[in-house]
Backbone of each chain as ProteinMPNN parsed JSONL, in Angstrom:
{"seq_chain_A": "MTDYAGLLKALTEGGVEFILIGGMAAAFHGSIRSTADVDVVYRRTPENMQRLAGSLSRIHPSLRGAPPGLPFRFDVRTIQQGLNFTLSTDLGPVDLLGEVVGGGTYEALLPHTSIGNVVGVECRCVELDTLIHLKRAAGRPKDLEALAELEALREERQGR", "coords_chain_A": {"N_chain_A": [[88.557, 105.629, 108.059], [86.942, 104.583, 105.051], [83.474, 105.122, 104.76], [81.711, 103.037, 103.352], [79.047, 102.109, 103.088], [77.685, 104.37, 103.95], [78.359, 106.241, 101.974], [77.203, 105.073, 99.687], [74.552, 105.015, 100.517], [74.037, 107.749, 100.712], [73.911, 108.423, 98.045], [71.881, 106.685, 97.009], [69.665, 107.261, 98.637], [69.277, 109.836, 97.925], [68.211, 109.515, 95.486], [69.837, 109.244, 93.28], [70.822, 108.195, 90.069], [72.971, 105.699, 89.347], [75.832, 103.605, 88.547], [77.66, 101.076, 90.004], [81.106, 100.6, 89.779], [84.529, 99.445, 89.428], [86.609, 98.683, 92.328], [84.722, 98.065, 94.356], [82.665, 96.926, 92.899], [84.055, 94.758, 91.98], [84.462, 93.419, 94.409], [81.825, 92.773, 94.941], [81.461, 90.8, 93.066], [83.031, 88.82, 94.052], [85.723, 89.269, 94.486], [88.717, 89.284, 96.443], [90.245, 91.388, 97.037], [91.292, 94.577, 98.374], [89.822, 97.894, 98.531], [89.923, 101.432, 98.551], [88.229, 103.41, 97.749], [85.046, 104.528, 96.344], [83.727, 103.873, 93.268], [81.764, 105.234, 90.762], [79.575, 105.327, 87.905], [77.693, 107.927, 86.812], [74.413, 109.049, 85.806], [74.01, 111.404, 83.234], [71.811, 113.267, 83.133], [69.898, 116.321, 83.377], [68.19, 116.242, 85.626], [69.258, 114.166, 87.158], [71.814, 115.087, 87.665], [71.213, 117.213, 89.256], [70.165, 115.861, 91.475], [72.451, 114.473, 92.23], [74.237, 116.525, 92.947], [72.811, 117.589, 95.096], [72.712, 115.417, 96.876], [75.398, 114.952, 97.495], [76.134, 117.336, 98.625], [75.599, 117.317, 101.294], [77.619, 115.874, 102.422], [79.901, 117.232, 102.103], [81.747, 117.568, 99.613], [85.036, 117.712, 98.202], [87.709, 118.565, 95.951], [89.805, 115.92, 95.378], [93.158, 115.816, 96.334], [93.614, 118.416, 95.651], [95.013, 121.686, 96.38], [94.779, 122.737, 99.813], [92.053, 124.794, 100.702], [91.462, 125.643, 98.177], [89.018, 127.102, 96.188], [85.962, 125.434, 95.71], [82.987, 124.359, 94.403], [80.551, 122.024, 94.42], [78.225, 121.824, 92.375], [75.301, 121.808, 90.197], [76.069, 123.233, 87.93], [78.871, 122.948, 87.995], [79.049, 120.191, 87.636], [77.896, 119.925, 85.121], [79.745, 121.29, 83.569], [81.998, 119.812, 83.893], [83.141, 116.37, 83.844], [84.262, 113.876, 84.796], [84.92, 113.286, 88.197], [87.13, 113.278, 90.922], [86.7, 112.904, 94.167], [86.957, 113.938, 97.614], [85.149, 113.216, 100.544], [83.129, 113.707, 103.536], [82.645, 111.121, 104.213], [84.481, 109.593, 102.955], [86.593, 108.75, 100.067], [85.315, 109.29, 96.749], [84.792, 108.432, 93.389], [83.396, 109.96, 90.688], [82.073, 109.277, 87.658], [81.287, 110.498, 84.529], [81.572, 109.385, 82.131], [83.073, 106.31, 81.189], [86.139, 104.815, 80.278], [86.006, 102.565, 77.633], [83.459, 101.803, 78.267], [81.685, 103.845, 78.114], [78.807, 105.845, 78.594], [76.399, 106.094, 81.34], [73.981, 105.163, 80.274], [74.877, 103.479, 78.242], [76.16, 101.513, 79.678], [74.148, 100.452, 81.199], [72.581, 98.13, 80.243], [74.298, 96.139, 80.987], [74.309, 95.51, 83.659], [73.38, 94.617, 87.061], [71.095, 94.497, 89.834], [72.021, 94.615, 93.187], [72.754, 93.738, 96.645], [74.85, 95.752, 98.243], [77.151, 96.121, 100.698], [74.896, 96.313, 102.383], [73.268, 98.046, 101.036], [70.956, 98.514, 98.477], [71.919, 98.546, 95.213], [72.847, 99.387, 91.799], [74.983, 97.389, 89.912], [77.868, 96.831, 87.924], [78.191, 94.146, 85.584], [80.225, 91.134, 85.817], [81.662, 90.343, 83.433], [81.636, 92.745, 82.011], [82.93, 94.441, 83.766], [85.497, 93.369, 83.653], [86.027, 93.927, 80.987], [86.034, 96.764, 81.102], [88.238, 97.261, 82.77], [90.264, 96.197, 81.232], [90.121, 97.909, 79.036], [90.851, 100.305, 80.203], [93.509, 99.844, 80.666], [95.529, 100.17, 82.574], [98.625, 99.706, 84.214], [98.449, 99.098, 86.968], [96.099, 97.751, 87.166], [96.424, 95.209, 86.201], [97.014, 93.021, 87.855], [94.691, 92.862, 89.334], [92.963, 92.3, 87.251], [93.784, 89.726, 86.583], [92.835, 88.321, 88.796], [90.058, 88.78, 88.526], [89.536, 87.521, 86.104], [90.207, 84.944, 86.796], [88.207, 84.508, 88.659], [85.986, 84.518, 86.985], [86.52, 82.239, 85.49], [86.379, 80.319, 87.506], [83.685, 80.493, 88.169], [82.615, 79.549, 85.849], [83.314, 77.012, 86.052], [85.789, 76.182, 85.211]], "CA_chain_A": [[88.181, 104.571, 107.118], [85.812, 104.934, 104.184], [82.147, 104.628, 105.126], [81.188, 102.593, 102.052], [77.581, 102.08, 103.13], [77.229, 105.754, 104.056], [78.481, 106.88, 100.656], [76.187, 104.513, 98.774], [73.239, 105.475, 100.997], [73.884, 109.169, 100.348], [73.514, 108.455, 96.637], [70.587, 106.018, 96.753], [68.581, 107.984, 99.327], [69.06, 111.065, 97.163], [67.588, 109.167, 94.208], [70.809, 109.373, 92.19], [70.971, 107.029, 89.198], [74.404, 105.429, 89.18], [76.268, 102.208, 88.419], [78.887, 100.831, 90.757], [82.171, 99.915, 89.025], [85.766, 99.463, 90.219], [86.91, 97.699, 93.359], [83.507, 97.624, 95.062], [81.979, 96.0, 91.988], [84.862, 93.532, 92.001], [84.136, 92.734, 95.667], [80.469, 92.238, 94.743], [81.556, 89.585, 92.258], [83.805, 87.793, 94.735], [87.135, 89.615, 94.651], [89.147, 89.367, 97.837], [91.158, 92.528, 97.13], [90.748, 95.728, 99.096], [89.746, 99.152, 97.789], [89.68, 102.519, 99.502], [87.238, 104.385, 97.286], [83.828, 104.068, 95.686], [83.726, 104.369, 91.879], [80.446, 105.093, 90.142], [79.224, 106.05, 86.677], [76.4, 108.572, 87.085], [73.649, 109.436, 84.62], [74.186, 112.843, 83.034], [70.618, 114.042, 82.803], [69.813, 117.477, 84.279], [67.543, 115.859, 86.89], [70.159, 113.341, 87.964], [72.928, 115.932, 88.119], [70.648, 117.977, 90.386], [70.098, 114.951, 92.627], [73.832, 114.171, 92.628], [74.767, 117.698, 93.655], [72.091, 117.689, 96.376], [73.087, 114.305, 97.765], [76.781, 115.08, 97.975], [76.353, 118.584, 99.362], [75.496, 117.014, 102.74], [78.841, 115.214, 102.923], [80.993, 118.178, 101.865], [82.748, 117.124, 98.649], [86.123, 118.599, 97.776], [88.543, 117.918, 94.936], [90.867, 115.141, 96.021], [94.507, 116.172, 95.898], [93.742, 119.859, 95.375], [95.591, 122.41, 97.529], [93.779, 123.125, 100.803], [91.536, 126.156, 100.555], [91.087, 125.939, 96.786], [87.557, 127.201, 96.133], [85.314, 124.388, 94.92], [81.565, 124.204, 94.7], [80.039, 120.894, 93.649], [76.806, 122.065, 92.071], [74.887, 121.341, 88.872], [76.903, 123.917, 86.939], [80.187, 122.292, 88.009], [78.901, 118.848, 87.046], [77.644, 120.107, 83.689], [80.957, 121.772, 82.9], [83.005, 118.764, 84.001], [82.642, 115.046, 83.45], [84.694, 112.923, 85.817], [85.364, 113.994, 89.404], [87.676, 112.477, 92.019], [86.346, 113.741, 95.313], [86.986, 113.52, 99.019], [83.934, 113.633, 101.26], [83.163, 113.374, 104.964], [82.495, 109.669, 104.371], [85.562, 108.913, 102.253], [86.769, 109.135, 98.666], [84.374, 108.776, 95.748], [85.073, 108.837, 92.008], [82.147, 110.096, 89.936], [82.442, 109.271, 86.243], [80.209, 110.72, 83.571], [81.868, 108.379, 81.105], [84.191, 105.462, 81.572], [86.85, 104.277, 79.115], [85.594, 101.201, 77.278], [82.06, 101.522, 78.612], [80.866, 104.994, 77.759], [77.938, 106.527, 79.552], [75.471, 105.314, 82.17], [72.999, 104.494, 79.412], [75.555, 102.4, 77.512], [76.499, 100.442, 80.624], [72.942, 99.962, 81.884], [72.198, 96.743, 79.929], [75.317, 95.207, 81.485], [74.311, 95.679, 85.115], [72.328, 93.957, 87.824], [70.904, 95.159, 91.125], [72.402, 93.73, 94.279], [72.934, 94.322, 97.969], [76.274, 96.069, 98.435], [77.291, 96.597, 102.09], [73.59, 96.612, 102.953], [72.554, 99.052, 100.242], [70.564, 98.023, 97.158], [72.356, 99.437, 94.138], [73.11, 98.779, 90.499], [76.392, 97.035, 89.85], [78.244, 96.356, 86.603], [78.404, 92.694, 85.546], [81.641, 90.734, 85.859], [82.272, 90.417, 82.098], [81.811, 94.154, 81.639], [83.976, 94.972, 84.649], [86.763, 92.923, 83.06], [86.164, 94.719, 79.758], [86.39, 98.139, 81.479], [89.606, 97.291, 83.3], [91.148, 95.976, 80.085], [90.103, 99.127, 78.216], [91.612, 101.337, 80.923], [94.89, 99.491, 80.337], [96.49, 100.684, 83.558], [99.449, 98.624, 84.781], [98.019, 98.72, 88.33], [94.903, 96.908, 87.078], [96.69, 93.897, 85.613], [96.905, 91.983, 88.879], [93.256, 92.758, 89.625], [92.361, 91.617, 86.094], [94.082, 88.293, 86.708], [91.906, 87.76, 89.784], [88.7, 88.809, 87.975], [89.417, 86.479, 85.078], [90.194, 83.672, 87.525], [86.858, 84.398, 89.229], [85.077, 84.134, 85.894], [86.789, 80.833, 85.168], [85.849, 79.494, 88.604], [82.224, 80.49, 88.033], [82.282, 78.726, 84.681], [83.733, 75.653, 86.367], [87.044, 75.812, 84.54]], "C_chain_A": [[86.954, 105.0, 106.31], [84.518, 104.324, 104.705], [81.434, 104.256, 103.813], [79.66, 102.656, 102.026], [77.028, 103.503, 103.168], [77.266, 106.474, 102.718], [77.396, 106.383, 99.7], [74.782, 104.957, 99.189], [72.995, 106.927, 100.61], [73.392, 109.279, 98.911], [72.119, 107.866, 96.431], [69.439, 106.776, 97.414], [68.285, 109.32, 98.645], [68.465, 110.799, 95.788], [68.526, 109.269, 93.016], [70.851, 108.064, 91.39], [72.456, 106.839, 88.932], [74.648, 103.935, 89.061], [77.597, 102.066, 89.143], [79.878, 100.075, 89.87], [83.389, 99.809, 89.958], [85.843, 98.383, 91.285], [85.703, 97.186, 94.12], [82.714, 96.65, 94.196], [82.734, 94.668, 91.957], [84.567, 92.726, 93.263], [82.754, 92.086, 95.575], [80.539, 90.894, 94.005], [82.475, 88.524, 92.862], [85.279, 88.087, 94.906], [87.497, 89.692, 96.131], [90.137, 90.514, 98.038], [90.469, 93.688, 97.847], [90.653, 96.937, 98.163], [89.37, 100.253, 98.768], [88.563, 103.437, 99.042], [86.025, 103.71, 96.652], [83.817, 104.715, 94.291], [82.345, 104.161, 91.281], [80.396, 105.854, 88.814], [77.826, 106.621, 86.92], [75.73, 108.979, 85.781], [73.683, 110.955, 84.462], [72.929, 113.521, 82.484], [70.557, 115.223, 83.768], [69.225, 117.104, 85.643], [68.512, 115.079, 87.78], [71.346, 114.145, 88.477], [72.472, 116.794, 89.308], [70.614, 117.108, 91.652], [71.501, 114.646, 93.155], [74.421, 115.323, 93.443], [74.126, 117.804, 95.042], [72.537, 116.627, 97.365], [74.478, 114.506, 98.346], [77.003, 116.345, 98.8], [76.341, 118.343, 100.875], [76.773, 116.396, 103.303], [80.105, 115.947, 102.448], [82.07, 117.682, 100.892], [83.814, 118.185, 98.38], [86.962, 117.834, 96.767], [89.7, 117.201, 95.616], [92.223, 115.563, 95.451], [94.703, 117.644, 95.593], [94.337, 120.558, 96.6], [94.493, 122.813, 98.514], [93.327, 124.569, 100.574], [91.159, 126.519, 99.138], [89.565, 125.977, 96.696], [86.974, 126.108, 95.232], [83.867, 124.267, 95.359], [81.045, 123.08, 93.795], [78.539, 121.092, 93.429], [76.519, 121.615, 90.632], [75.765, 121.959, 87.78], [78.289, 123.268, 86.842], [80.1, 120.931, 87.329], [78.705, 118.965, 85.534], [78.921, 120.47, 82.941], [82.104, 120.759, 82.964], [82.436, 117.441, 83.523], [82.961, 114.027, 84.544], [85.309, 113.677, 86.993], [85.934, 112.992, 90.406], [87.568, 113.331, 93.271], [86.697, 113.096, 96.644], [85.687, 114.002, 99.637], [84.105, 113.294, 102.735], [83.164, 111.862, 105.186], [83.588, 108.876, 103.657], [85.622, 109.316, 100.792], [85.73, 108.506, 97.742], [84.782, 109.318, 94.378], [83.763, 108.816, 91.242], [82.501, 110.235, 88.462], [81.202, 109.482, 85.383], [80.342, 109.755, 82.403], [83.058, 107.565, 81.577], [84.81, 104.872, 80.303], [86.393, 102.837, 78.866], [84.131, 100.904, 77.54], [81.121, 102.657, 78.272], [80.03, 105.504, 78.911], [77.141, 105.538, 80.409], [74.526, 104.502, 81.287], [73.625, 103.31, 78.661], [75.859, 101.219, 78.414], [75.264, 99.736, 81.181], [72.544, 98.521, 81.534], [73.156, 95.695, 80.503], [75.436, 95.296, 83.005], [73.251, 94.788, 85.755], [72.231, 94.675, 89.173], [71.23, 94.168, 92.234], [72.559, 94.499, 95.576], [74.428, 94.506, 98.217], [76.423, 96.756, 99.79], [75.948, 97.081, 102.665], [72.77, 97.626, 102.178], [72.234, 98.455, 98.87], [71.053, 98.998, 96.102], [72.733, 98.652, 92.893], [74.613, 98.599, 90.322], [76.718, 96.483, 88.456], [78.536, 94.85, 86.657], [79.891, 92.366, 85.423], [82.316, 90.84, 84.484], [82.564, 91.863, 81.695], [82.874, 94.817, 82.511], [85.36, 94.603, 84.106], [87.048, 93.747, 81.792], [86.634, 96.147, 80.08], [87.837, 98.217, 81.946], [90.612, 97.062, 82.176], [91.253, 97.256, 79.247], [90.916, 100.244, 78.877], [93.107, 101.105, 80.72], [95.93, 99.993, 81.316], [97.309, 99.525, 84.137], [98.952, 98.163, 86.148], [96.796, 97.795, 88.309], [95.203, 95.474, 86.664], [96.551, 92.763, 86.625], [95.432, 91.759, 89.256], [92.537, 92.023, 88.497], [92.594, 90.111, 86.164], [93.11, 87.642, 87.685], [90.482, 87.706, 89.227], [88.51, 87.723, 86.918], [89.428, 85.092, 85.721], [88.814, 83.437, 88.15], [85.865, 83.943, 88.161], [85.271, 82.668, 85.524], [86.231, 79.909, 86.244], [84.331, 79.389, 88.506], [81.782, 79.588, 86.884], [82.738, 77.285, 84.87], [84.988, 75.202, 85.659], [88.18, 75.713, 85.523]], "O_chain_A": [[86.059, 105.68, 106.813], [84.477, 103.143, 105.051], [80.671, 105.042, 103.252], [79.058, 103.175, 101.086], [76.034, 103.81, 102.511], [76.347, 107.213, 102.364], [76.758, 107.168, 98.998], [73.932, 105.237, 98.344], [71.885, 107.296, 100.226], [72.556, 110.126, 98.598], [71.277, 108.468, 95.765], [68.366, 106.919, 96.827], [67.188, 109.865, 98.77], [68.238, 111.727, 95.013], [68.077, 109.368, 91.874], [70.909, 106.975, 91.96], [73.115, 107.711, 88.364], [73.803, 103.114, 89.417], [78.532, 102.836, 88.92], [79.542, 99.045, 89.285], [83.271, 100.063, 91.157], [85.233, 97.32, 91.168], [85.652, 96.014, 94.491], [82.159, 95.671, 94.696], [82.13, 93.597, 91.915], [84.436, 91.503, 93.207], [82.545, 90.981, 96.076], [79.771, 89.975, 94.289], [82.68, 87.463, 92.273], [86.02, 87.248, 95.419], [86.689, 90.108, 96.962], [90.79, 90.603, 99.078], [89.243, 93.765, 97.915], [91.325, 96.99, 97.133], [88.595, 100.034, 99.698], [88.0, 104.173, 99.853], [85.991, 102.495, 96.456], [83.89, 105.936, 94.158], [81.818, 103.049, 91.289], [81.07, 106.866, 88.625], [76.887, 105.875, 87.202], [76.398, 109.224, 84.776], [73.424, 111.698, 85.409], [72.985, 114.252, 81.495], [71.105, 115.144, 84.867], [69.689, 117.578, 86.68], [68.58, 115.299, 88.99], [71.828, 113.916, 89.587], [73.24, 117.064, 90.232], [70.98, 117.551, 92.741], [71.718, 114.569, 94.364], [75.025, 115.112, 94.494], [74.806, 118.073, 96.033], [72.718, 116.905, 98.55], [74.711, 114.265, 99.53], [77.948, 116.419, 99.585], [76.985, 119.065, 101.636], [76.986, 116.395, 104.516], [81.199, 115.386, 102.396], [83.193, 117.406, 101.313], [83.532, 119.383, 98.339], [86.933, 116.604, 96.73], [90.479, 117.815, 96.345], [92.4, 115.652, 94.236], [95.819, 118.081, 95.31], [94.184, 120.081, 97.725], [93.397, 123.189, 98.098], [94.14, 125.448, 100.288], [90.594, 127.588, 98.904], [88.892, 125.017, 97.073], [87.452, 125.895, 94.118], [83.571, 124.095, 96.542], [81.094, 123.179, 92.569], [77.708, 120.595, 94.189], [77.403, 121.104, 89.946], [76.152, 121.284, 86.826], [78.813, 123.065, 85.747], [80.972, 120.565, 86.541], [79.28, 118.196, 84.764], [79.148, 120.014, 81.82], [83.058, 120.837, 82.191], [81.387, 117.395, 82.881], [82.071, 113.409, 85.129], [86.115, 114.589, 86.807], [85.302, 111.979, 90.705], [88.253, 114.343, 93.416], [86.729, 111.872, 96.775], [85.186, 115.072, 99.292], [85.093, 112.678, 103.135], [83.627, 111.38, 106.22], [83.627, 107.648, 103.735], [84.813, 110.118, 100.325], [85.322, 107.358, 97.921], [85.078, 110.503, 94.227], [83.099, 107.783, 91.156], [83.153, 111.2, 88.063], [80.214, 108.756, 85.489], [79.356, 109.367, 81.776], [83.937, 108.069, 82.275], [84.1, 104.482, 79.376], [86.394, 102.005, 79.773], [83.611, 99.881, 77.096], [79.911, 102.463, 78.155], [80.487, 105.583, 80.051], [77.208, 104.323, 80.221], [74.302, 103.314, 81.52], [72.985, 102.276, 78.47], [75.823, 100.068, 77.979], [75.326, 98.574, 81.582], [72.202, 97.754, 82.434], [72.851, 94.503, 80.501], [76.526, 95.174, 83.562], [72.352, 94.278, 85.086], [73.16, 95.365, 89.594], [70.77, 93.026, 92.218], [72.507, 95.729, 95.609], [75.169, 93.537, 98.38], [75.885, 97.842, 100.004], [75.876, 98.11, 103.337], [71.691, 98.022, 102.618], [73.123, 97.953, 98.182], [70.643, 100.158, 96.097], [72.913, 97.435, 92.925], [75.402, 99.517, 90.547], [75.918, 95.745, 87.88], [79.061, 94.346, 87.65], [80.699, 93.189, 84.992], [83.423, 91.369, 84.382], [83.608, 92.16, 81.113], [83.631, 95.663, 82.034], [86.275, 95.426, 84.102], [88.172, 94.198, 81.569], [87.523, 96.675, 79.412], [88.574, 99.127, 81.565], [91.686, 97.663, 82.168], [92.339, 97.633, 78.806], [91.582, 101.026, 78.198], [93.88, 102.058, 80.615], [97.081, 100.219, 80.943], [96.754, 98.49, 84.505], [99.021, 96.975, 86.462], [96.492, 97.136, 89.303], [94.333, 94.61, 86.764], [96.043, 91.688, 86.306], [94.991, 90.628, 89.465], [91.627, 91.23, 88.737], [91.706, 89.321, 85.844], [92.618, 86.542, 87.436], [89.776, 86.716, 89.421], [87.458, 87.087, 86.847], [88.748, 84.179, 85.255], [88.316, 82.312, 88.169], [85.014, 83.088, 88.41], [84.304, 81.947, 85.275], [85.68, 78.85, 85.941], [83.76, 78.322, 88.734], [80.728, 78.955, 86.935], [82.577, 76.446, 83.984], [85.238, 74.006, 85.513], [89.309, 75.412, 85.134]]}, "seq_chain_B": "MTESDTTSERSSMDDVIDIYKRDVDRTLLREHLKMTVEQRFERFLALMKFLEELRAAGKSARTHQ", "coords_chain_B": {"N_chain_B": [[78.206, 94.98, 74.361], [80.981, 93.22, 74.865], [83.692, 91.301, 76.217], [84.951, 90.091, 74.094], [84.665, 91.875, 72.043], [86.798, 93.592, 72.025], [89.021, 92.093, 72.366], [89.855, 90.147, 70.534], [92.233, 89.309, 69.572], [95.213, 88.042, 71.007], [97.125, 89.957, 73.293], [100.052, 91.718, 74.527], [99.246, 92.37, 77.007], [97.615, 90.268, 77.775], [99.481, 88.278, 78.154], [100.861, 89.212, 80.395], [98.777, 89.249, 82.261], [98.208, 86.529, 82.366], [100.511, 85.585, 83.607], [100.305, 86.784, 86.132], [97.992, 85.472, 86.859], [98.736, 82.902, 87.469], [99.525, 83.059, 90.082], [97.27, 83.591, 91.508], [95.315, 82.807, 94.262], [93.296, 80.322, 94.068], [91.904, 78.732, 95.801], [91.092, 80.403, 97.821], [89.403, 82.077, 96.376], [87.405, 80.258, 95.651], [86.319, 79.613, 98.133], [85.283, 82.095, 98.73], [83.372, 82.419, 96.745], [81.503, 80.625, 97.529], [80.144, 81.905, 99.476], [77.393, 84.126, 100.383], [76.531, 87.261, 98.794], [76.217, 89.179, 100.763], [77.642, 88.057, 102.902], [80.184, 88.108, 101.763], [80.658, 90.869, 101.659], [80.598, 91.474, 104.35], [82.96, 90.293, 105.137], [84.708, 91.761, 103.551], [84.408, 94.361, 104.659], [85.361, 93.85, 107.22], [88.003, 93.243, 106.615], [88.868, 95.718, 105.584], [88.615, 97.274, 107.867], [90.449, 96.043, 109.536], [92.819, 96.562, 108.09], [92.913, 99.327, 108.347], [93.275, 99.583, 111.109], [95.725, 98.354, 111.306], [97.342, 100.12, 109.842], [97.129, 102.37, 111.488], [98.354, 101.389, 113.788], [100.94, 100.95, 112.854], [101.694, 103.558, 112.226], [101.596, 104.721, 114.74], [103.616, 103.27, 116.01], [105.84, 104.124, 114.561], [105.969, 106.82, 115.244], [106.7, 106.662, 117.867], [109.235, 105.765, 117.855]], "CA_chain_B": [[79.607, 95.187, 74.718], [81.556, 92.069, 75.542], [85.147, 91.305, 76.206], [85.447, 89.671, 72.789], [84.641, 93.012, 71.135], [88.084, 94.291, 71.983], [90.152, 91.216, 72.676], [89.823, 88.981, 69.666], [93.608, 88.85, 69.423], [95.969, 88.134, 72.257], [98.055, 91.077, 73.348], [101.057, 91.553, 75.585], [98.512, 92.481, 78.273], [97.157, 88.918, 78.116], [100.628, 87.521, 78.665], [101.13, 89.668, 81.772], [97.66, 88.786, 83.099], [98.381, 85.084, 82.557], [101.578, 85.373, 84.597], [99.7, 87.092, 87.443], [96.938, 84.503, 87.151], [99.36, 81.709, 88.069], [99.674, 83.262, 91.53], [95.975, 83.826, 92.163], [94.962, 81.691, 95.138], [91.929, 79.945, 93.685], [91.196, 78.137, 96.946], [90.426, 81.531, 98.497], [88.291, 82.522, 95.524], [86.324, 79.262, 95.73], [85.671, 79.822, 99.438], [84.539, 83.348, 98.645], [82.221, 82.232, 95.857], [80.484, 79.831, 98.259], [79.42, 82.822, 100.377], [76.43, 85.062, 99.792], [77.12, 88.597, 98.585], [76.228, 89.851, 102.07], [78.771, 87.513, 103.672], [81.422, 88.612, 101.154], [80.872, 92.261, 102.051], [80.958, 91.485, 105.78], [84.384, 89.99, 105.185], [85.377, 92.919, 102.939], [84.443, 95.458, 105.64], [86.252, 93.435, 108.31], [89.364, 93.389, 106.095], [89.198, 97.132, 105.503], [88.772, 97.755, 109.248], [91.727, 95.494, 110.006], [93.895, 97.308, 107.427], [92.945, 100.656, 108.954], [93.885, 99.434, 112.441], [97.134, 98.025, 111.089], [97.992, 101.375, 109.443], [97.2, 103.23, 112.675], [99.349, 100.801, 114.69], [102.243, 101.21, 112.249], [101.968, 104.986, 112.368], [101.868, 104.954, 116.156], [104.933, 102.69, 116.311], [106.879, 104.967, 113.953], [106.086, 108.088, 115.974], [107.297, 106.403, 119.181], [110.602, 105.244, 117.701]], "C_chain_B": [[80.119, 93.967, 75.482], [83.061, 92.143, 75.447], [85.668, 90.979, 74.814], [85.427, 90.805, 71.766], [86.034, 93.629, 70.97], [89.276, 93.349, 72.131], [90.138, 89.961, 71.812], [91.236, 88.431, 69.439], [94.309, 88.981, 70.764], [96.954, 89.295, 72.184], [99.092, 90.8, 74.427], [100.4, 91.653, 76.952], [98.047, 91.093, 78.731], [98.293, 88.097, 78.719], [100.923, 87.896, 80.116], [100.039, 89.15, 82.713], [97.811, 87.286, 83.381], [99.458, 84.782, 83.594], [101.049, 85.657, 86.0], [98.702, 86.012, 87.855], [97.491, 83.232, 87.811], [99.405, 81.816, 89.589], [98.368, 83.588, 92.241], [95.638, 82.596, 93.001], [93.503, 81.313, 94.891], [91.171, 79.271, 94.822], [90.452, 79.222, 97.711], [89.222, 82.012, 97.691], [87.11, 81.56, 95.64], [85.569, 79.399, 97.048], [84.774, 81.052, 99.379], [83.268, 83.185, 97.819], [81.132, 81.381, 96.502], [79.623, 80.726, 99.141], [78.34, 83.588, 99.625], [77.134, 86.402, 99.593], [77.227, 89.327, 99.925], [77.415, 89.375, 102.909], [80.106, 88.017, 103.11], [81.703, 90.032, 101.605], [81.157, 92.393, 103.546], [82.458, 91.252, 105.912], [85.201, 91.163, 104.626], [85.518, 94.05, 103.96], [85.364, 95.123, 106.81], [87.713, 93.605, 107.881], [89.772, 94.856, 106.071], [89.415, 97.73, 106.901], [90.13, 97.299, 109.808], [92.9, 96.274, 109.401], [94.048, 98.697, 108.034], [93.621, 100.604, 110.326], [95.379, 99.153, 112.323], [97.932, 99.284, 110.722], [98.192, 102.283, 110.657], [98.27, 102.721, 113.638], [100.756, 101.082, 114.169], [102.659, 102.659, 112.423], [102.351, 105.319, 113.81], [103.262, 104.452, 116.527], [106.049, 103.576, 115.764], [107.074, 106.265, 114.734], [106.722, 107.893, 117.347], [108.717, 105.857, 119.093], [111.63, 106.302, 118.08]], "O_chain_B": [[79.72, 93.727, 76.622], [83.623, 92.942, 74.698], [86.693, 91.511, 74.389], [86.093, 90.717, 70.734], [86.386, 94.123, 69.899], [90.423, 93.783, 72.028], [90.378, 88.855, 72.297], [91.415, 87.247, 69.153], [94.041, 89.894, 71.545], [97.537, 89.569, 71.135], [99.027, 89.798, 75.14], [100.901, 91.107, 77.935], [98.08, 90.781, 79.921], [98.098, 87.329, 79.661], [101.196, 87.037, 80.954], [100.326, 88.677, 83.813], [97.57, 86.832, 84.5], [99.331, 83.834, 84.37], [101.296, 84.897, 86.937], [98.578, 85.678, 89.033], [96.81, 82.577, 88.599], [99.334, 80.812, 90.297], [98.363, 83.835, 93.447], [95.674, 81.471, 92.501], [92.592, 81.925, 95.449], [89.941, 79.239, 94.816], [89.337, 79.01, 98.189], [88.165, 82.313, 98.245], [85.958, 81.987, 95.717], [84.341, 79.313, 97.084], [83.66, 81.056, 99.904], [82.222, 83.742, 98.152], [79.977, 81.411, 96.075], [78.509, 80.356, 99.511], [78.367, 83.688, 98.399], [78.202, 86.643, 100.156], [78.216, 90.011, 100.187], [78.103, 90.175, 103.543], [81.036, 88.314, 103.86], [82.847, 90.375, 101.902], [81.868, 93.306, 103.969], [83.138, 91.919, 106.691], [86.252, 91.51, 105.165], [86.594, 94.628, 104.116], [86.062, 95.994, 107.33], [88.553, 94.047, 108.664], [90.878, 95.207, 106.482], [90.284, 98.581, 107.094], [90.846, 98.061, 110.457], [93.856, 96.608, 110.101], [95.162, 99.188, 108.214], [94.433, 101.466, 110.663], [96.187, 99.635, 113.117], [99.041, 99.495, 111.213], [99.252, 102.88, 110.843], [99.005, 103.509, 114.232], [101.657, 101.411, 114.942], [103.814, 102.959, 112.725], [103.284, 106.078, 114.07], [103.997, 105.114, 117.26], [107.078, 103.762, 116.415], [108.196, 106.753, 114.872], [107.231, 108.849, 117.933], [109.332, 105.527, 120.108], [112.832, 106.045, 118.014]]}, "name": "protein", "num_of_chains": 2, "seq": "MTDYAGLLKALTEGGVEFILIGGMAAAFHGSIRSTADVDVVYRRTPENMQRLAGSLSRIHPSLRGAPPGLPFRFDVRTIQQGLNFTLSTDLGPVDLLGEVVGGGTYEALLPHTSIGNVVGVECRCVELDTLIHLKRAAGRPKDLEALAELEALREERQGRMTESDTTSERSSMDDVIDIYKRDVDRTLLREHLKMTVEQRFERFLALMKFLEELRAAGKSARTHQ"}
């Protein structure tokens, strides 16, 4: 089972600047759906990429779905040359996004976030309206049911 | 960046979402919204643990068939 708190702690204790999106953010806002991975948008500054590489090196990241034994080194150079990474780690799957469809970079999303306690870890989480916007922009059929729940949550919060 | 930036007109996506929305159990959502974030995540982790145990039980049952 994914160690959600462990993954978030690895990032926060390493000083990584990131924003939680996806299913965990949905759970933060009241969703009752399950999710197996942790999705984050990370800041693409040289310092933050260094912290990201350092933090994840302790939990042995590998490319999710890649053939076993495929050489992969998650270091600053790899992060600089790539953008979005879907990784497996000792603590479970994590998706690291340098940019997200509909939301852009960490800096663009930052004004649409708040800090909250997620599975016991203080971290920055995308706001409900923006989460809905991101899922709509992604336009994936698998998100439509989740979108219905998120929009219902927003209506409930607004007393509709 | 708001939802209205990209969704000023209704699309076929809205129609599908509206159909799914009919089946959202709002009583569960209301119960969830009464909880603190910490309580919600306690429930989330319990659910994920339960699902993991259920998967393991199913796998075990299949291997013993």
